[in-house]
C-alpha positions in Angstrom: 32.3 -37.7 -41.7 29.8 -37.9 -44.6 26.6 -35.6 -45.4 24.7 -38.5 -43.0 27.9 -39.7 -40.5 29.9 -36.5 -40.7 28.7 -35.5 -36.8 29.4 -33.3 -34.6 31.3 -35.5 -32.3 33.9 -34.0 -29.4 35.8 -36.5 -27.8 35.1 -39.6 -25.8 35.4 -40.0 -22.1 39.1 -41.2 -21.8 37.4 -43.6 -18.4 35.2 -45.4 -21.1 36.6 -44.6 -24.7 40.7 -44.6 -24.1 41.4 -47.1 -26.3 41.2 -45.7 -30.3 38.9 -48.2 -31.5 35.8 -47.0 -28.7 37.1 -43.6 -30.4 36.0 -44.4 -34.0 32.9 -46.7 -32.6 31.6 -43.8 -31.7 32.8 -41.8 -34.9 31.4 -44.3 -37.0 28.2 -45.3 -35.3 27.3 -41.2 -35.9 26.7 -40.6 -31.9 26.9 -37.0 -30.8 27.3 -34.9 -28.7 30.4 -36.7 -26.0 31.7 -34.9 -23.5 35.4 -35.1 -23.3 36.6 -35.5 -19.5 39.0 -32.0 -20.0 35.8 -30.3 -21.2 33.3 -31.4 -17.8 36.6 -30.8 -15.6 36.5 -27.4 -16.5 32.8 -27.1 -16.3 33.2 -27.9 -12.7 35.5 -25.8 -11.4 33.7 -23.3 -13.2 30.9 -24.1 -11.1 33.2 -23.4 -8.1 32.6 -26.8 -6.7 34.7 -27.6 -3.5 36.7 -30.9 -3.1 33.5 -32.9 -1.4 31.1 -31.3 -4.7 34.1 -32.3 -7.0 34.3 -36.2 -5.3 30.7 -36.2 -6.5 31.3 -34.6 -9.3 33.7 -37.5 -10.4 30.9 -39.6 -9.9 28.6 -37.8 -12.4 31.2 -38.3 -14.8 31.4 -42.0 -13.8 27.8 -42.4 -14.5 27.6 -40.5 -17.6 30.5 -43.2 -18.9 28.3 -45.9 -18.2 25.1 -44.3 -19.8 27.7 -43.4 -22.9 28.6 -47.0 -23.0 25.5 -48.8 -22.7 24.1 -46.0 -25.9 26.6 -47.1 -27.8 25.7 -51.2 -26.9 22.6 -51.4 -27.5 22.8 -48.9 -31.1 25.1 -51.9 -31.7 22.7 -54.9 -31.0 19.7 -52.7 -32.5 21.9 -52.3 -35.9 23.0 -56.0 -36.3 20.2 -57.8 -37.4 19.0 -54.9 -39.8 23.3 -54.8 -41.1 23.1 -58.0 -41.5 20.5 -57.9 -44.1 21.5 -55.4 -46.0 24.8 -56.1 -46.5 23.3 -59.7 -47.4 21.2 -58.6 -49.8 23.9 -56.1 -51.5 25.9 -59.2 -51.6 23.3 -61.3 -53.3 23.3 -63.8 -50.3 19.0 -63.0 -50.1 16.7 -61.1 -52.3 15.2 -58.2 -51.2 13.4 -55.5 -53.4 14.0 -52.2 -53.2 11.6 -50.8 -51.5 12.9 -53.3 -48.2 16.7 -51.9 -48.6 14.8 -48.8 -48.5 12.9 -49.6 -44.9 16.4 -50.9 -43.7 18.3 -48.1 -44.7 15.6 -45.4 -43.0 15.8 -48.1 -40.1 19.4 -47.6 -39.6 19.4 -43.6 -39.9 16.2 -43.4 -37.3 18.2 -45.8 -34.5 21.3 -43.6 -34.9 18.9 -40.8 -34.5 17.3 -42.1 -31.0 20.7 -42.9 -29.8 21.4 -39.4 -30.3 18.5 -38.1 -28.1 19.8 -40.6 -25.9 23.5 -38.4 -25.5 22.1 -34.9 -25.3 19.9 -36.8 -22.4 23.2 -37.5 -20.3 24.3 -34.2 -21.4 21.4 -32.8 -19.6 21.2 -35.0 -17.0 24.9 -34.1 -16.2 24.4 -30.7 -16.2 21.4 -30.4 -13.6 23.4 -32.6 -11.5 26.5 -30.4 -11.3 24.1 -26.9 -11.1 23.0 -28.3 -8.1 26.7 -29.3 -6.8 27.3 -25.7 -7.3 27.4 -22.8 -4.5 27.8 -20.4 -7.4 25.4 -17.4 -7.9 23.1 -17.7 -10.8 25.4 -15.3 -13.0 28.5 -17.3 -12.3 26.1 -21.0 -13.2 24.5 -19.3 -16.1 27.9 -18.1 -17.6 29.9 -22.1 -16.6 26.8 -23.1 -18.5 27.1 -22.0 -21.8 30.7 -21.9 -21.7 30.8 -25.9 -21.1 27.8 -26.4 -24.0 30.1 -24.1 -26.7 33.2 -26.6 -25.5 31.0 -29.6 -25.5 28.2 -28.2 -29.0 30.6 -26.0 -30.8 33.2 -28.6 -32.4 34.2 -27.3 -35.8 35.1 -29.9 -38.4 32.1 -29.2 -40.5 30.0 -26.4 -43.6 28.0 -25.4 -40.1 30.4 -22.9 -39.0 29.8 -24.4 -35.3 33.2 -22.8 -34.2 33.7 -21.2 -30.8 35.9 -18.3 -32.1 37.2 -18.1 -28.2 38.5 -21.1 -28.7 40.3 -20.6 -31.8 41.4 -17.4 -30.5 43.4 -19.6 -27.8 44.9 -22.0 -30.4 46.3 -18.5 -31.5 47.4 -17.2 -28.8 51.2 -19.0 -29.4 51.2 -17.6 -33.7 49.3 -14.9 -35.1 47.9 -13.5 -32.0 51.2 -13.5 -29.6 51.5 -10.0 -29.7 47.8 -9.0 -29.1 47.0 -8.2 -25.6 44.9 -11.1 -23.5 42.6 -9.2 -21.6 42.3 -6.8 -25.1 41.3 -9.6 -26.8 39.4 -11.2 -23.8 37.0 -7.5 -23.8 36.5 -8.3 -27.5 34.4 -11.6 -27.3 32.4 -10.9 -23.9 29.4 -10.0 -25.6 30.5 -12.8 -27.7 30.1 -15.4 -25.7 27.1 -15.1 -24.3 25.7 -14.5 -27.5 26.7 -18.0 -29.1 26.8 -19.5 -25.4 22.9 -18.9 -25.9 22.4 -21.0 -28.9 25.6 -23.2 -29.6 23.5 -26.6 -28.2 19.9 -25.7 -30.0 22.0 -24.8 -33.0 24.2 -28.2 -33.4 21.7 -30.3 -32.7 19.3 -28.8 -34.9 21.9 -29.2 -37.8 22.6 -32.8 -36.6 18.7 -33.8 -36.7 18.1 -31.7 -39.9 21.4 -34.2 -41.4 19.7 -37.3 -40.5 16.5 -35.9 -41.4 17.9 -35.2 -44.8 19.0 -38.5 -45.7 16.0 -40.0 -44.6 14.3 -38.2 -46.9 17.1 -38.6 -49.6 15.9 -42.3 -49.3 12.0 -41.8 -50.0 13.2 -39.0 -52.7 11.1 -36.1 -50.7 13.1 -33.5 -52.9 10.6 -30.7 -51.0 11.5 -32.0 -47.9 15.1 -31.3 -48.5 14.8 -27.9 -49.8 12.9 -27.2 -47.2 15.7 -28.1 -44.7 18.0 -26.4 -46.9 16.4 -23.3 -46.5 15.5 -24.0 -42.7 19.6 -24.8 -42.0 20.6 -22.0 -44.4 18.6 -19.5 -42.3 20.3 -20.4 -39.0 23.6 -20.6 -40.9 22.9 -17.3 -42.0 22.2 -15.9 -38.3 24.9 -17.9 -36.8 27.4 -16.5 -39.5 26.4 -12.9 -38.5 28.3 -13.1 -35.0 31.3 -15.3 -36.4 32.4 -12.7 -38.0 31.9 -10.1 -36.2 33.8 -11.8 -33.7 36.6 -12.4 -36.0 36.6 -9.1 -37.8 36.6 -7.7 -34.1 40.1 -9.7 -33.0 41.3 -8.5 -36.7 41.0 -4.7 -35.6 43.8 -5.3 -32.6 46.3 -7.1 -35.3 48.6 -5.4 -37.5 48.1 -6.2 -41.2 50.3 -9.6 -41.6 48.6 -11.2 -38.1 45.4 -10.3 -39.0 45.7 -12.0 -42.4 47.0 -15.3 -41.0 43.8 -14.5 -37.7 41.7 -14.2 -41.1 43.0 -17.9 -43.0 42.9 -19.8 -39.9 39.1 -18.1 -39.3 38.2 -19.3 -42.8 39.9 -22.5 -42.1 37.2 -23.4 -39.6 34.5 -21.9 -40.6 34.6 -22.7 -44.5 36.4 -26.1 -44.0 35.3 -27.5 -47.8 37.7 -24.7 -48.9 40.4 -23.6 -47.0 41.3 -27.0 -45.9 45.2 -27.5 -45.3 47.1 -28.2 -48.8 48.7 -31.4 -49.7 51.4 -28.8 -51.3 52.2 -27.0 -48.3 52.5 -30.9 -46.3 55.0 -32.1 -48.3 57.1 -28.4 -48.1 57.4 -28.7 -44.2 58.0 -32.7 -45.2 61.1 -31.5 -47.3 61.9 -28.3 -45.0 62.9 -31.2 -42.2 64.8 -33.4 -44.5 65.9 -32.6 -48.2 69.0 -30.2 -49.6 67.6 -26.0 -48.8 68.4 -25.7 -52.0 65.7 -28.4 -52.3 63.4 -26.9 -49.7 63.8 -23.6 -51.9 62.6 -25.1 -55.1 59.3 -25.7 -53.1 58.6 -22.7 -51.4 58.9 -21.5 -54.3 56.1 -23.4 -56.3 53.8 -22.4 -53.5 54.7 -18.4 -54.0 54.3 -18.7 -57.4 50.6 -20.3 -57.1 48.7 -18.8 -53.6 48.1 -15.3 -55.1 45.8 -17.4 -57.0 45.0 -20.2 -55.1 43.8 -17.5 -52.6 41.7 -15.7 -54.7 39.7 -18.5 -55.8 39.1 -19.4 -52.2 37.7 -15.4 -51.3 35.3 -16.4 -54.5 34.9 -19.6 -53.4 33.7 -18.5 -49.9 31.5 -15.4 -51.7 29.5 -18.1 -53.7 28.8 -20.1 -50.1 27.5 -16.7 -48.5 25.5 -15.9 -51.7 24.3 -19.5 -51.8 23.4 -19.7 -48.2 20.9 -16.3 -48.9 19.3 -18.5 -51.7 18.5 -20.7 -49.0 21.1 -23.8 -50.5 24.3 -25.0 -49.1 25.8 -25.5 -52.4 28.8 -28.4 -51.2 25.2 -30.1 -50.3 24.6 -32.7 -53.0 21.0 -31.4 -52.6 22.0 -28.0 -53.1 20.9 -29.1 -57.3 17.4 -29.5 -56.4 17.1 -25.2 -55.4 16.6 -24.0 -58.7 17.1 -20.0 -57.9 20.8 -21.9 -57.0 21.3 -23.6 -60.3 24.0 -21.0 -61.6 25.4 -20.4 -58.9 26.4 -23.7 -58.2 27.5 -23.6 -61.8 29.9 -21.0 -60.7 30.9 -22.8 -57.7 32.1 -25.9 -59.0 33.5 -24.6 -62.1 35.6 -22.5 -59.0 36.2 -25.6 -57.0 37.2 -27.7 -60.1 40.0 -25.2 -60.7 40.9 -25.2 -57.2 41.3 -29.1 -57.4 43.3 -28.5 -60.8 45.7 -25.4 -58.7 46.4 -27.6 -55.4 47.3 -30.8 -57.4 49.9 -28.5 -59.8 51.7 -26.9 -56.4 51.6 -30.8 -55.2 53.3 -31.8 -58.4 55.4 -28.7 -58.5 57.2 -28.9 -54.7 57.9 -33.4 -55.5 59.5 -33.1 -59.1 62.7 -31.8 -57.1 62.4 -34.5 -55.1 63.3 -38.4 -55.4 61.3 -41.5 -55.9 62.5 -42.8 -52.2 61.1 -38.9 -50.8 57.8 -38.8 -52.9 57.0 -41.8 -51.4 57.6 -40.9 -47.9 55.5 -37.9 -48.9 52.7 -39.3 -50.5 52.2 -41.6 -47.0 52.1 -38.6 -45.1 49.3 -37.8 -46.7 47.6 -40.3 -47.2 47.6 -40.6 -43.6 46.2 -37.0 -42.7 49.4 -36.1 -40.3 
């Protein structure tokens, strides 16, 4: 999602959004968060509901599905007229002045904000009624609710570090954490789970709302408001990252050097996605391993091995710069970063770093593709374009 629409969509209930186009509809509309049925069923299990209570919980799921259908339908209806006017103006079919066009765009963002508020309310209602059904004690209910909110709100995929390290560890359990004792990992993450659960919902909602407010402030050329939002989010990011860093470090301490490096790379990819995204060269090489001779594949591996130390160094520098930027009250990846004058020199360093990384990553991809045939290169490019 871009800065206005790159929201924290988790998943959409299969009961009302099984078709892929409906999932995309929520994404494009910017309505979030959405509760996945798997997360709700885990919540029901954590609440220790019996068979009768589970039947009632299924009704809660159905009610939630129906409510979210209505949210999306109403959003589309409210947006339709404004979108039609805006598209007509941009295509030259009607003439609107700049002020009117700006107000239409602001209205479109405001409607999305209202829809997200409704989504928040439906989640609160779901939690409230599910808790009332639970026979569990207060401590169990609190833990269950915290776990549920972590899974719903900490969905990653953005620059704000809204990641649940516990889920990250679960995903790594078959790879870099396979040799680690699960009980030790659980104990290591015990205090983290409580701390991150306490802020998961409020942090995610705050980030989402600030993103919409920034979009409106940009349309109104309210630079002071945009700077204030940057500083506010930076302070929140620093506090959240203290928890994330401690959790990642805690797990790293129980691993050997090789596993530690792999685990840290996984964490960096989730916490710093703009810097540590998956390499196209790596995708190309994996395709080559499966589809061409070992000799050609070995050439691709050499391309990656030769350039990887430099790329890792640039990535480490970029992450350091991003952290320094937050300490100055700015997200260096955000286009509004240029409005924060004390961070100007830092942003120039970051932009230079980004340019070097882009060039190096392209060179790595070109190197991997070079020994392939035209048809093979075309197949790899299709793979990269589809993001598979």
